C-alpha positions as CSV (number, residue, x, y, z in Angstrom):
1,M,38.3,11.4,10.8
2,R,35.6,8.8,12.2
3,I,33.0,11.6,11.8
4,L,33.5,11.9,8.3
5,E,33.5,8.0,7.3
6,P,29.6,7.8,7.7
7,A,29.1,10.6,5.3
8,A,31.6,9.0,2.9
9,S,29.8,5.8,3.2
10,V,26.3,7.4,2.5
11,F,27.5,9.1,-0.8
12,A,29.0,5.9,-1.8
13,R,25.7,4.2,-1.2
14,F,23.8,6.8,-3.2
15,D,26.2,6.2,-6.2
16,T,25.6,2.6,-5.9
17,I,21.7,3.1,-5.9
18,A,22.0,5.3,-8.9
19,G,24.1,2.9,-10.8
20,M,21.5,0.0,-9.9
21,A,18.9,2.4,-11.1
22,D,20.5,2.7,-14.3
23,H,20.8,-1.0,-14.6
24,E,17.2,-1.7,-13.6
25,A,15.6,0.7,-16.0
26,G,17.7,-0.6,-18.9
27,K,19.7,2.6,-19.0
28,P,23.2,2.4,-20.4
29,A,26.1,2.7,-17.8
30,L,28.7,5.3,-18.0
31,G,30.7,5.0,-21.0
32,Q,28.3,2.3,-22.7
33,A,25.6,2.7,-25.3
34,A,22.4,1.0,-24.9
35,A,18.9,1.4,-26.3
36,T,16.5,2.7,-23.5
37,A,13.3,1.0,-23.3
38,V,10.2,1.8,-21.1
39,P,10.5,-0.4,-18.0
40,D,7.6,-2.6,-17.1
41,A,7.4,-0.8,-13.7
42,W,6.4,2.4,-15.4
43,L,3.8,0.8,-17.8
44,R,2.2,-0.6,-14.5
45,T,2.4,2.9,-12.8
46,E,0.5,4.3,-15.6
47,L,-2.2,1.5,-15.5
48,A,-2.4,2.1,-11.8
49,R,-3.1,5.6,-12.1
50,H,-5.5,5.2,-15.1
51,P,-8.3,7.7,-14.7
52,E,-10.9,4.9,-15.6
53,R,-9.3,2.5,-13.3
54,P,-11.9,1.0,-10.5
55,Y,-11.5,3.1,-7.4
56,P,-11.7,1.6,-3.9
57,M,-15.5,2.6,-3.5
58,D,-16.2,1.0,-6.8
59,F,-14.9,-2.3,-5.5
60,I,-16.6,-1.9,-2.2
61,E,-20.1,-1.2,-4.0
62,A,-19.4,-4.1,-6.2
63,L,-18.1,-6.7,-3.4
64,F,-20.4,-5.7,-0.4
65,T,-23.9,-5.2,0.2
66,D,-26.0,-3.1,2.8
67,F,-23.1,-0.6,3.1
68,S,-23.8,1.7,6.1
69,E,-21.2,4.6,6.5
70,I,-19.9,5.9,9.7
71,H,-18.9,9.4,10.0
72,G,-16.4,11.6,12.0
73,D,-13.6,10.6,14.2
74,R,-15.1,11.9,17.6
75,S,-12.4,14.2,17.9
76,F,-12.2,16.7,15.2
77,G,-14.4,16.2,12.3
78,D,-15.1,13.9,9.3
79,D,-12.9,13.2,6.4
80,P,-14.4,13.0,2.8
81,A,-11.4,11.3,1.6
82,M,-11.9,8.3,3.9
83,A,-15.2,6.0,3.9
84,C,-15.9,3.4,6.5
85,G,-18.9,1.5,7.3
86,M,-20.7,-1.7,8.3
87,A,-21.5,-4.0,5.3
88,L,-22.3,-7.7,4.2
89,F,-19.7,-9.8,2.6
90,H,-21.6,-12.9,1.1
91,E,-24.2,-12.3,4.0
92,R,-21.5,-12.0,6.8
93,P,-21.3,-8.8,8.8
94,V,-18.1,-7.1,8.2
95,M,-16.4,-3.7,8.4
96,V,-15.3,-2.0,5.3
97,I,-12.8,0.9,5.0
98,G,-11.5,2.7,1.9
99,N,-10.1,6.2,0.8
100,L,-12.1,8.1,-1.8
101,K,-10.6,10.1,-4.7
102,G,-13.7,11.2,-6.7
103,R,-14.2,11.3,-10.4
104,T,-14.9,14.8,-11.1
105,L,-12.4,17.7,-10.5
106,K,-14.7,19.1,-7.8
107,D,-14.8,15.8,-6.0
108,R,-11.1,15.4,-6.2
109,L,-10.4,18.7,-4.7
110,A,-12.8,18.2,-1.9
111,R,-11.1,14.8,-1.3
112,K,-7.6,16.1,-1.7
113,F,-7.2,13.5,-4.5
114,G,-7.7,10.7,-2.2
115,S,-5.0,11.6,0.4
116,P,-6.7,11.3,3.8
117,D,-6.1,14.0,6.7
118,P,-5.4,12.7,10.3
119,E,-9.3,12.6,11.1
120,G,-9.7,10.2,8.3
121,Y,-7.3,7.9,9.9
122,R,-8.6,8.3,13.2
123,K,-12.0,7.7,12.0
124,A,-10.7,4.4,10.3
125,L,-9.2,3.4,13.7
126,R,-12.5,4.2,15.4
127,C,-14.3,1.9,13.1
128,M,-11.6,-0.8,13.4
129,R,-12.2,-0.8,17.2
130,I,-15.9,-1.0,16.7
131,A,-15.3,-4.0,14.5
132,E,-13.1,-5.5,17.1
133,K,-15.7,-5.1,19.8
134,F,-18.3,-7.0,17.6
135,G,-16.0,-9.5,16.3
136,R,-16.3,-8.5,12.7
137,P,-13.6,-9.0,10.2
138,V,-11.9,-5.7,8.8
139,F,-11.7,-5.0,4.8
140,T,-9.6,-2.0,3.9
141,F,-9.2,-0.9,0.2
142,L,-6.7,1.8,-0.7
143,D,-5.7,3.8,-3.9
144,L,-3.6,6.7,-2.7
145,A,-0.2,8.5,-3.3
146,G,0.2,9.2,0.4
147,A,-1.5,11.0,3.3
148,N,-2.2,14.6,3.0
149,P,1.0,16.6,3.5
150,G,-0.9,19.9,4.1
151,I,0.0,22.4,6.9
152,G,-3.5,21.9,8.6
153,A,-3.0,17.9,8.5
154,E,0.5,18.3,10.2
155,E,-0.8,20.7,12.8
156,R,-3.5,18.1,13.7
157,G,-1.0,15.3,14.1
158,Q,-0.7,13.5,10.8
159,G,2.4,11.6,11.8
160,E,0.9,10.7,15.1
161,A,-2.3,9.4,13.6
162,I,-0.5,7.3,11.0
163,A,1.7,5.8,13.8
164,R,-1.2,5.1,16.0
165,N,-3.0,3.0,13.1
166,L,0.2,1.0,12.6
167,L,0.3,0.1,16.3
168,E,-3.5,-0.7,16.8
169,M,-3.7,-2.6,13.5
170,S,-1.0,-4.9,14.5
171,R,-2.9,-6.2,17.3
172,L,-6.5,-6.1,16.3
173,R,-8.2,-9.3,17.4
174,V,-10.1,-9.9,14.4
175,P,-9.1,-10.9,10.8
176,T,-8.0,-8.2,8.7
177,V,-7.5,-8.1,4.9
178,A,-6.2,-5.2,3.0
179,T,-6.2,-4.7,-0.8
180,I,-4.2,-2.3,-2.8
181,T,-6.1,-1.4,-5.9
182,G,-4.1,1.2,-7.4
183,E,-1.2,3.3,-5.8
184,G,-0.3,2.4,-2.4
185,G,1.9,5.2,-1.5
186,S,4.1,5.8,1.6
187,G,2.8,5.7,5.3
188,G,-0.5,6.8,4.2
189,A,-1.2,3.5,2.6
190,L,0.6,1.5,5.1
191,A,-1.7,3.1,8.0
192,L,-4.3,0.9,6.4
193,A,-2.3,-2.2,5.3
194,V,-1.0,-3.6,8.6
195,A,-3.2,-6.7,7.9
196,D,-3.1,-10.4,8.3
197,R,-3.6,-10.5,4.6
198,V,-2.3,-7.9,2.1
199,V,-3.2,-8.4,-1.5
200,M,-2.4,-6.3,-4.5
201,M,-4.1,-6.0,-8.0
202,E,-1.7,-7.1,-10.5
203,N,-1.2,-3.6,-11.9
204,A,-1.0,-1.9,-8.6
205,I,2.1,-0.4,-6.9
206,Y,3.1,-0.3,-3.4
207,T,6.0,2.1,-2.7
208,V,7.7,4.3,-0.1
209,I,7.8,7.3,-2.5
210,S,6.6,8.1,-6.0
211,P,8.9,7.6,-8.8
212,E,8.7,11.4,-9.4
213,G,9.7,12.0,-5.8
214,C,12.4,9.5,-6.0
215,A,13.8,10.9,-9.1
216,S,13.8,14.4,-7.9
217,I,15.9,13.4,-4.7
218,M,18.3,11.1,-6.5
219,W,19.2,13.1,-9.5
220,K,17.3,16.5,-9.0
221,D,15.3,15.6,-12.2
222,A,11.6,14.4,-11.9
223,A,11.7,13.6,-15.8
224,R,13.8,10.4,-14.7
225,K,10.7,8.9,-13.2
226,Q,10.8,5.9,-15.5
227,Q,14.3,5.2,-14.3
228,A,13.3,5.5,-10.6
229,A,10.3,3.4,-10.9
230,A,12.3,0.4,-12.2
231,A,14.9,0.9,-9.3
232,L,12.2,1.1,-6.7
233,R,10.9,-2.2,-7.4
234,Y,7.5,-1.5,-6.3
235,T,5.2,-3.6,-8.7
236,A,3.0,-6.2,-7.1
237,F,5.3,-9.1,-8.2
238,N,8.2,-7.4,-6.6
239,A,6.4,-6.7,-3.6
240,K,5.3,-10.4,-3.5
241,E,8.8,-11.5,-3.8
242,L,10.0,-9.3,-1.0
243,G,7.3,-10.7,1.1
244,C,5.5,-7.2,1.6
245,V,2.3,-8.7,0.1
246,D,0.7,-12.0,0.5
247,D,-1.0,-12.4,-2.9
248,V,-1.3,-10.8,-6.3
249,I,-4.7,-10.7,-8.0
250,S,-4.8,-11.2,-11.6
251,E,-6.5,-8.5,-13.8
252,P,-8.1,-8.7,-17.2
253,E,-6.0,-8.1,-20.1
254,G,-5.0,-4.4,-20.4
255,G,-6.0,-3.7,-16.8
256,S,-9.1,-3.5,-14.5
257,H,-10.5,-0.6,-16.4
258,K,-11.0,-2.6,-19.4
259,D,-13.4,-5.1,-17.7
260,P,-14.3,-4.0,-14.1
261,A,-16.8,-6.8,-13.5
262,C,-14.1,-9.4,-14.3
263,A,-11.6,-7.5,-12.1
264,V,-14.2,-7.6,-9.1
265,Q,-15.0,-11.4,-9.6
266,M,-11.2,-12.1,-9.4
267,L,-10.8,-10.2,-6.4
268,D,-14.0,-11.6,-4.7
269,T,-12.8,-15.1,-5.1
270,R,-9.4,-14.3,-3.4
271,L,-10.9,-12.4,-0.7
272,Q,-13.2,-15.3,0.2
273,F,-10.2,-17.7,0.1
274,H,-8.2,-15.6,2.4
275,L,-10.9,-14.9,4.9
276,A,-11.6,-18.5,5.1
277,Q,-8.1,-19.2,6.0
278,L,-8.0,-16.7,8.8
279,D,-11.4,-18.1,10.0
280,R,-9.9,-21.4,10.6
281,M,-6.9,-20.1,12.5
282,P,-6.8,-19.9,16.3
283,L,-6.8,-16.2,17.6
284,S,-3.3,-16.6,19.2
285,E,-1.8,-18.0,16.1
286,M,-3.4,-15.2,13.9
287,L,-1.9,-12.7,16.0
288,S,1.5,-14.3,16.3
289,R,1.7,-14.7,12.4
290,R,0.8,-11.0,11.8
291,Y,3.4,-9.9,14.3
292,D,6.0,-12.3,12.7
293,K,5.3,-11.2,9.2
294,F,5.7,-7.6,9.7
295,R,8.7,-8.2,11.9
296,N,10.5,-10.1,9.1
297,I,9.2,-8.2,6.1
298,A,11.4,-7.4,3.1
299,Q,14.5,-9.0,4.6
300,F,17.5,-9.1,2.1
301,Y,20.6,-9.2,4.4
302,T,22.1,-12.5,5.4
303,S,24.6,-13.5,8.0
304,S,28.0,-13.9,6.5
305,H,29.6,-15.7,9.4
306,T,27.0,-18.5,9.6
307,A,28.7,-21.0,7.4
308,S,32.2,-20.0,8.5
309,S,31.4,-20.7,12.1
310,T,30.1,-24.2,11.6
311,P,32.7,-26.6,12.6
312,A,34.0,-29.0,9.9
């Protein structure tokens, strides 16, 4: 009998999540009639995916000067979906890393729509170690639905490459700042975002799974993607509330694609602010705060016995 109890609990949890999703998306509960509105989370998802939205390399070219790209992971090859290199940020030498999507269909196919292979993550880690050696801050920019799930990528150790980045980024002895400019999807995004400061553009999203994937799993119907988007709570403001990101960067009205220069200026101001804060922090304190942040991220459970255990 004990063996069956966890399974029953899992199914009950799924029913609860489905009910919460209905509520979050403004869907009517069973037996109730209500008007269905497009949730704010889905509207922001469409903005995050807008084809004219500035990509990571657009921000890199606008924010940094003298970018000198570094190629290859010194193990397998070079990944066209990941760009890394030395650059200057307001005349200060830094390391810049970002994934590449491409604007044309040919470029997107070559770069797997911005989804890096293991060699891309290993190249990024190689460059982070170079930055650590020379004491240069690391800036990462990401806009990807996830890491490449192809057979070749899995054969070359996609999971290990992502896990290695998580480990090594958590203990880099230089300031690190990650910026989510559009989609921040799954472990593929997290492998570039274990940073002292994680910032999100106002209309970006940061999620463990796409709304289409979530809807397909939860309800066997990808068409319920809007409902899943609301339930996942992956907008910039949701992520800030949960402690998953440190700052939300305002965008021009209508999205960054409406006025890219303004979006770049807003981001530039905040990046300077966060880097200045990290510069003033002792190394031991910076590492301790980074560790504590990711150990305590997104907590939403509380201890029920604390109040009752306190003597009257």
